[in-house]
Backbone as a ProteinNet text record, in pm:
[ID]
protein_1_A
[PRIMARY]
MSKDSIINNLFRVASNMFTQFNTEEPLISEKTKVILKTTEGRKELYKKIISNPIPF
[TERTIARY]
3516.3	3403.5	3457.7	3397.6	3444.7	3401.5	3468.3	3435.1	3289.7	3246.4	3108.3	3009.3	3040.6	2951.6	2942.1	3055.4	3056.6	2969.8	2991.9	2915.3	2767.6	2736.7	2596.5	2529	2600.3	2544.1	2523.1	2619.6	2604.3	2485.5	2472	2361.1	2227	2222.2	2098.4	2060.7	2159.5	2133.3	2088.1	2158.6	2122	1981.4	1951.2	1817.5	1710.2	1737	1639.8	1620.4	1728	1717.7	1639.6	1670.5	1609.2	1460.6	1415.8	1273.4	1190.7	1257.2	1186	1153.4	1214.8	1192.5	1096.4	1009.6	916	964.3	1019.1	1070	1009.7	1010.5	959.9	1058.7	1187.7	1290.8	1349.7	1384.7	1447.2	1583.8	1617.1	1744.7	1860.7	1830.5	1930.9	1886.6	1968.8	1930.4	1930.9	1860.1	1858	1998.9	2076.6	2213.6	2296.6	2280.1	2354.2	2311.8	2183.7	2136.1	2197.5	2208.5	2267.9	2415	2487.2	2629.4	2647.7	2563	2576.9	2536	2464.9	2425.6	2540	2641.9	2753.2	2870.5	2943.4	3060.5	3164.3	3187.8	3286.3	3244.1	3117.5	3066.8	3087.2	3059.6	3080.5	3228.5	3315.3	3459.6	3506.6	3458.4	3496.1	3449.4	3327.4	3274.2	3355	3388	3467.7	3602.6	3668.4	3798.4	3785.8	3678.5	3658.7	3636.1	3559.8	3532.6	3661.8	3738.2	3861.3	3967.2	3978.3	4084.5	4052.5	3926.9	3888.2	3810.9	3876.9	3803.9	3771.1	3656.6	3615	3626.1	3711	3724.6	3598	3568.2	3449.9	3483.4
4474.5	4528.1	4602.1	4578.4	4640.9	4787.4	4860.4	5001.6	5017.4	4932.5	4941.4	4915.9	4821.7	4792.2	4911.1	4975.2	5091.5	5202.6	5234.7	5341.4	5305.3	5181.2	5138.9	5148.6	5108.7	5117.7	5262.8	5349.4	5491	5550.9	5516.8	5568.2	5519.4	5391.4	5335.9	5403.2	5422.7	5488.4	5632.5	5703.5	5842.5	5849	5759.7	5757.9	5732.1	5637.8	5607.4	5727	5794.6	5912	6022.3	6046.7	6156.2	6134.9	6009.1	5984.7	6023.7	6044.7	6083.7	6233	6310.2	6452.7	6486.6	6581.4	6625.5	6760.4	6759.8	6883.5	6899.8	7022	7048.2	7002.7	7010.4	6967.1	6835.4	6746.1	6620.8	6648.6	6571.9	6591.6	6527.1	6430.3	6371.4	6403.4	6478.7	6521.5	6405	6424.1	6322.2	6301.3	6410.2	6400.4	6310.6	6326.8	6244	6098.3	6073.3	5936.7	5871.5	5948.1	5895.2	5861.8	5951.6	5929.2	5802.3	5783.1	5667.9	5537	5542.8	5420.7	5363.4	5444.3	5396.4	5356	5257.4	5212.3	5322.6	5392.5	5501.2	5613.7	5643.9	5747.7	5710.7	5584.5	5538.2	5541.8	5503.5	5506.8	5650	5742.8	5883.2	5936.8	5903.7	5947.9	5888.3	5760.7	5694	5763.1	5794.1	5862.5	5998.3	6072.1	6203.7	6191	6091.2	6071.4	6035.4	5944	5898.8	6007.9	6086.1	6186.4	6315.3	6333.8	6455.7	6421.8	6353.9	6319.2	6443.3	6442	6552.5	6505.9	6571	6526.4	6557.8	6472	6491.8	6573.5
9965.4	9891.5	9770	9656.7	9533.9	9525.8	9438.5	9418.3	9374.7	9282.5	9234.4	9347.2	9433.6	9546.4	9640.4	9666.5	9755.2	9697.1	9569.8	9505	9498.7	9463.9	9457	9593.4	9698.6	9833.2	9874.3	9844.7	9876.7	9802.5	9676.2	9595.9	9650.2	9688.8	9742.1	9874.8	9962.7	10090.6	10067.9	9979.5	9950.5	9891.3	9800.4	9738.9	9843.4	9933.6	10038.7	10131	10165.1	10251	10181.5	10055.5	9982.6	9958.9	9952.9	9930.9	10053.5	10166.3	10288	10289.8	10201.1	10195.9	10082.3	10106.6	10004.2	9951.3	9831.2	9771.9	9632.8	9585.4	9451.1	9344.7	9376.9	9283.8	9332	9240.4	9283	9346.4	9449.1	9517.5	9442.1	9357.4	9269.1	9127.1	9056.7	8922.5	8824.1	8716	8610.3	8553.8	8543.8	8493.5	8584.6	8715.6	8810.9	8798.6	8782.1	8765.8	8642.4	8534.4	8410.8	8433.6	8502.3	8530.2	8612.9	8714.2	8802.5	8735.8	8626.5	8556.7	8473.8	8444.4	8363.4	8451.8	8408.6	8483.6	8493.2	8385.1	8385.4	8480.1	8482.5	8572.5	8717.7	8751	8888.5	8925.5	8831.1	8858	8883	8802.5	8817.6	8953.1	8990.1	9118.7	9233.8	9223.3	9326.7	9343.4	9231.5	9237.5	9305.2	9275.3	9336.6	9486.4	9527.8	9671	9744.2	9688	9753.1	9754.6	9648.1	9640.4	9716.2	9757.4	9830	9957.2	10052.3	10175.3	10256	10319.4	10404.3	10548.9	10628.3	10768.5	10848.4	10942.7	11026.2	11144.4
[MASK]
++++++++++++++++++++++++++++++++++++++++++++++++++++++++

């Protein structure tokens, strides 16, 4: 699976989860949406996720 596919799938799952909550503020900011729409933004996010794993 490519990096873009992983990020796109994570974003889709997160978006689907967040739509189930009713909040006054959006759970994904407009700035984050803009970052995820660009290839460079997705690459940067992927690098941050891979370089900073959180143990379960």
